[in-house]
N, C-alpha and C positions, 0 to 999 in steps of 0.2 A: 842883113842877108838875105842874101835873093834864094831864089828857092834851088837856084842850082847849089850854091855855097853850102847849103844846109846839108847835115849828114843824118840819114834818118834810119833809124835801128829796125830791120825789121819785125826784130823778137820783141820791140816794144809792147809792152800789155799781155804778154804771155809766159804764163808761172815759169817761174827758174825749177824748181821742181818736175815736173813734167818737166822741160826740154832735155835735165841731166837724165829722167832716167829710157827717153825718146835716145838718146845719145848712146846709151850702158847697153840697151836692146840692142837697137842695131850695129853699134860696134861686135858686141857677141854675134851677132846672126853672122854679120859677115865674117868674123873668124870662124864660126862652124862651116861657114857657106867650103873655107877656103882649106879645112880640116878634111873635109869630103869632098872636094877635088883633087885635093894629095892623096886621099886615101884612094878612090878609084883608078888614076894614073898609076900607081904602084901595083897593084891588084893583077895586072894580065901576065906580069914577069916574075922572073926570082931574079935574084942579084946574081949567082953564078950560070945561069941557066936550065937547071935543074929541071925544067918544065917538063922537057920532052922525054928525059928518062922517067918520070913520075907519069906520065902518059902511056911509055912502053908498058912501064911494072903494070901498069893497072888492066892495061887490055890484056897481057898475058895471063892475070891473076882471071878474068873474065874469060878468056879460051880456058883454062883449065878448070875453070868451076862447070862449063857449057860440055868439054870431054865427061868429066866426072858424072854428070846430069842424065849424059847418054849414054853410060854403061851402068848407070841405074836403069836406066829405062832397059834397058837390053837384057840385064840379069832378072829381070823381074818376071820382062814375057819370056824367059826362056823357063820360070820356076811354074811361072801358070801351065807354060807348054811340057810341062814333066809333069804339074801334078795333072794335069787332064788325063795324059799316057797314063799313068798309074791307073785315076779312076776309071777309064777307057778298060784299061787290064781287068778290073775287076768285075766290072761290069758285063764282058767278055765271057767271063770262067763263070761270075754266078747265071749269066744265060743260058752255058754250057750245061752246068748244073740241073736247071730247070728240063734243057729240053732233052737231054737224059732221063729225066723221072717222069714229063709228061709221055715221050715214047715206050715206058715200062707202064707205066698203069696202062695207056692206048694196047698191048700188051696184053695186059691182065682181065680189060674188059671184052676184048676179042675173043681170048680165051675161056672165058668167063660162058659165051654162048657155043663151045665146042659139045655140046651133050649131055651138060651136067644138070644136075639137078635144082631147080628155082631152090633157092633160098641156100643151096652149097656153100661154105665159106672157105675161100682159099687163104692156105698157110703163109705165111711169111716167109718171102725163099733168104737166101746172103743178098742176092743185091739191092732187096728191097731196105732189108737189114742196115744198109748204106744209111739211107734214107733216115729212116729212125735214130740212125748213132747222131750226135751233137759234132759239130764242125768245129774247130779250135783254131787258131791263130797265134803265131811267132811275134812276138813284140818285137820291134827293132828300133834304131837308136832313132830318136825325135819323135818317136810317134806319143800319140796321147788318146785317153779313153776316146777324145771326141774326132779326132782324124779315125780312130777307127769305125767307131760307129756310124762316120761317112759313108767309108769306106764300102760294109756290109750294111747299109737301110736299116740299121737299129739305134737304137735310144742308147745313150750314155745310161740312163736308169738300167736297163736292159741288162747291159755289158756288166754293170756292178753287181744289181742281182743274181746275174749267171756264176761269176766268177769270188760271191763272196767278200767284194769287197767293199769298202766304208767310203765314206766323203775324201778321208785327209789317207788313205792307199796312196802308197804309191805302186807304177809299171816301171816295170828293166826290161832290158832288152834281155830275149831267150827266153820269156818267161811266157806259160801259156794260156791262152784266152781262150774260152767258149765266147765264141760270135755267132752260132746257129745253137739256139739249144737243142736238148732232145727232143722230141717231138712228142713225147709224151705230158709236157709242162705244158 
């Protein structure tokens, strides 16, 4: 036989078990690759064309969420504005009260030098008695001891002490609380 007439075995001398493993792994890899290609080709659309509908519903839900977030921010800003206005009114009231008290004290001091003997005291008048009397606050719905303490610049512990309230005691709307104690305390 000539060299041309001979059939040569390309796999001669190779391990047949190894060739079987190679064929098995290669075939499995090829099948896996085909499955991946098929899967990716099918991901972009749905059989009945509902992708557009799903996208529009998703956009609608996102718009609704954005509107709700905007409303929440506006409500919070309005609440903060309302709280600041209320705090401002309390501060104005306290300032007016202090201003009135200062004027009365200035008048007393000025009156002491009107020919009175040194060391002679002055009697407490009805106007002065207003500042010696305690001030009360009528509890409103939603008030807490903390919010009341913040409005009047006093501590929660002082409010409890002035009003004989224990830690577990509850305040109710309409209840009168001492917020500025009698000056004798």
